[in-house]
N, C-alpha and C positions, 0 to 999 in steps of 0.2 A: 705458667704459660706466658710467653712474651707478648708485648703489645702488637708486634707484627703478626703473630699467629692469631691473636684475637681479632685484629682487623680483617684478616683473611677469612675467618669463620663468618664474620658479619657480612662480608662481601658475597660469600657463597650463598648465605641464607637469602640475601636480597635478590641475587640473581635467580634463585629458585622460584621466586614468586612469579605467578603468571599474570600478565597484564589483563586489564578489564575486558577488552574485545575478545581476546583468546579464551578467557574463562567462560564467557557467555556462549561462545561458539562451541566449546567443549561440553557445556551443560546441555545444549540442544542435541549434540551428537550422542551424548550418553542416554538421553531420553528416547532416542531411536533404537537403542540396544536393550533397554530395560524400562519397565513401566514407571518406576519411581526412583528418585535420587534424594539423598539426605544431606542436610546442611553440614552436619558434623563430618561426613565423609569427604565432601568437596572442600571444606575448609582445610582439612589435613592435606588433601592432594595438592591444592593450589598454594599452600603455605600462607594462608590469609586468615583473618578472623571470621568467626561465624557471622558477625554483623555485616562484613563485606559480602559474603555469599547471600545473605538476606537481601541486601540492596540489589545484587544481581538478579535475584528471583523477582523482586518487586518490579524492576525495569522490564524483564522479559514477560512478566505477567501483564503489565500495562500494555505491552506491544501485542498481546494475544498469542504469544508463542508458547507459554506454559500455563499450567493451572497450579496455584499454590495449594499445598496440603500440609497437614500438621508435621512440623519438623523437616519438611522437604518440599518437593514439587513433583508433578507428573505431567505427561503430555495432555493438552487440552482435549476434552471430549466435545464432539459436535453432533448436532442433529443432522438429519439428511438434508443436504443442499445440492441442487443440480450441479453436475460437473460443467466444466467449460464447454465440452463438446455438446452436452445437452442444451446449454443456454445458447450456444452458437446456432443451433438448428431450430430455435423457437423464436417467434415474433420477429422474424427477419425483416419484414417490411418496416416495422416500427423502428427497429434499431438502425436500419439504413437511413431513414429520415433524420434520426437524431445525429447520426454520424456525419451526414452532409452538412447539417446546420452547424455543428461544432467545427468542422474543418473550415468552413467559410470565415470563421473568426480569426484564423491564423494567416498572417501576412508574411511576405518575403522578409527574411532577416530576423524573425521572431525566434525566441528560445522557449521551448515548451517541455513540460514534464507530462508524461502520459502513463497512467497506471494500467494494470492488467485487468482484462475483462472482455466479455463478448461485444459490448457496445463500443468500447474504445478501439477494438480491432476494426469495427465498421468505420469509425472516424479515421483510422489510419489508412484504410482503403480509399476513402474519399480524398484525404490529403495527398496520397500518392497520385491519384487521378488528376488532381489540380496541378500537380507539379510545383508545389510551393517550395521555395528554397529557404528552409529554416533548419534549426537544430532541435532535435528531439532527444530527451533523456527518458528512458523507460526501463521498467522492471519486467516487461512483457516480451517474451520471445516471439510470439506471433505478431505483435506490433512492430518489433524490430525487423522481422523478416518481410512483413508487408511493405515497409518503407525502404527496404534494402536496395531496390532497383529504381528509386526515385531520386530527385535532386536533394532530398533531405539528408543531413548529416545525423547519424544515429549513434548515441552513446548508451550502451547496455550496462545496467547496474551489475556489480558483483554481488555475491551472496549465496544463500542456500537455495538449491533448486527445488521448487514445489511442483512435482511432476504432473499431478492431476490438474493444475492450473497453467502449466507451461510458463511459470512465473518465477521470479527471484525475490526472496524475502530475507529477513534477518538483520542482525546488527551491522554487518558489513554494508548491506543495502542502505540502511538509514544513515550510516556515516558517509557513504558516497554522496547521497542526495544533499547532505548538509554542506557540501563544498560549493554548491551552485546557487545563484539567484537568477530566476527566469522570469520572462514576461507573463507567461500563462501556464496553468496546469489544467489538465482534463482528467477527471477521475470518475469512476463509476461507484456503485454501492449496491448492497444487497437489499436495502430498503430506505425509505425516507418517511419521517413522521414530523409532527410539530416540534419535536426535540432536535431534529436534524438528521443527517445521513448516518447510517450505521452499516456494519459489515459482519458477515458470518465467516468468511474464509480465514483460516489461521494466518496471522501475520499481515493481513492486508490493511487493517485499520491503521497500523503504525506507519505504513508506507504512504497511505493517503494523507495522514496528518502531517507528515514531513513535507510532502509535495505542496500541500496547502500553505504551510509555513514559509516555503521558499519562493512562492509565486506572487507576482504583483496582481494578477487577475486570476480568479479561481472559479472554475466551471464544473458543475456536476452533470454528468450524462446519465439519465435514468429513464426507463420506460414506465408508462403509467401503471403497469401491472404491479409495480413495487410501491405504489403510493400507500401510506398507512402501515407499511411493514417495519418491523424493528429487528435488526440483526443482533448478534451476540455482543459486539463491541461498538460503542459509540465512536464515530469519526470526529464529530464536532457539532457546533451549533449552526443553525441556519444562517445567522449573520456572519459566519465565516466564509460564506459563498458570495460571489458576485452575480452568478446566474445559474439557473437550472434549465438544462436543455432536455426536452422531453417530446413525446408524440401527441399528448393530449393535455389540455390545461387542467390542473388540479381543481378540486372542489372543496366546499365545506371548511372545516377547521384547518385543514392543511393549507388551503389557499390563503386563508386569513393569516396564518402564522408566517407564510412566505412573504406576503405583502407587508406585514408588520415589520419583518426583518429587513425590508428594503431590497430584496433579492429579485432580479429580473427573471422573467419566465420566457424562454424562447421555445417556440413550437416548430419542430421539423416538418416541412411541407412535403406532401406526397408528389410524385412525378406522374403526370398523365401518360398513359400508354401511347398516346398520339405524339408526345413530345420527342 
């Protein structure tokens, strides 16, 4: 075999390899079609080593997108958690108060990341009503739609559509968020404990972590019903937040941990019916 033919074969083999972002996207797609995928099968399909696939699995597992299993991976199993529609119709007064308080922190010219959730949608409504001229980057379709007719410039993340949450998640979403540095981020959570905020919805923890990492000021919007709760995936520590915006001041150990971490507590005020 000539040197030219050898170089050609090596070139074809190199070209056949699938790049990291595409591999991880295909792994997630495969788990929508069947319950389990094996490392050996994917290594052969992608023309990479088994160790490379293991690293893909580790990254996707840390993002809460898959569950590791012996020799492979499966889609994550989750307990019953209220859907976005259910959460939207519950504790509306509390979430409206939180939303108004959070929106008041945003000034003209600010750049803001807003994640998906029922409380962040309320913040988007308040922000739209204020008419603040800012730039918002979001993975939430309801947030984007709510701000669509306001002076706000909206950038919607690419990625995998999570229908039950009307949200975008996945590796493309995280890569997109990594391109930006913003003034503030507004995130929600499934729960908050002395260990910090946590999340139950698949793929949400990784999005929140990325938003926190790319923001100068970091705010958690959470209603008091979630105090003391722990979700499936840890988002971060309390000292990774600048403020917690809520409807009622925490008590006991949680309050002590928040104060020890130096995190401000902002309470959304109710509006009198006579106002």
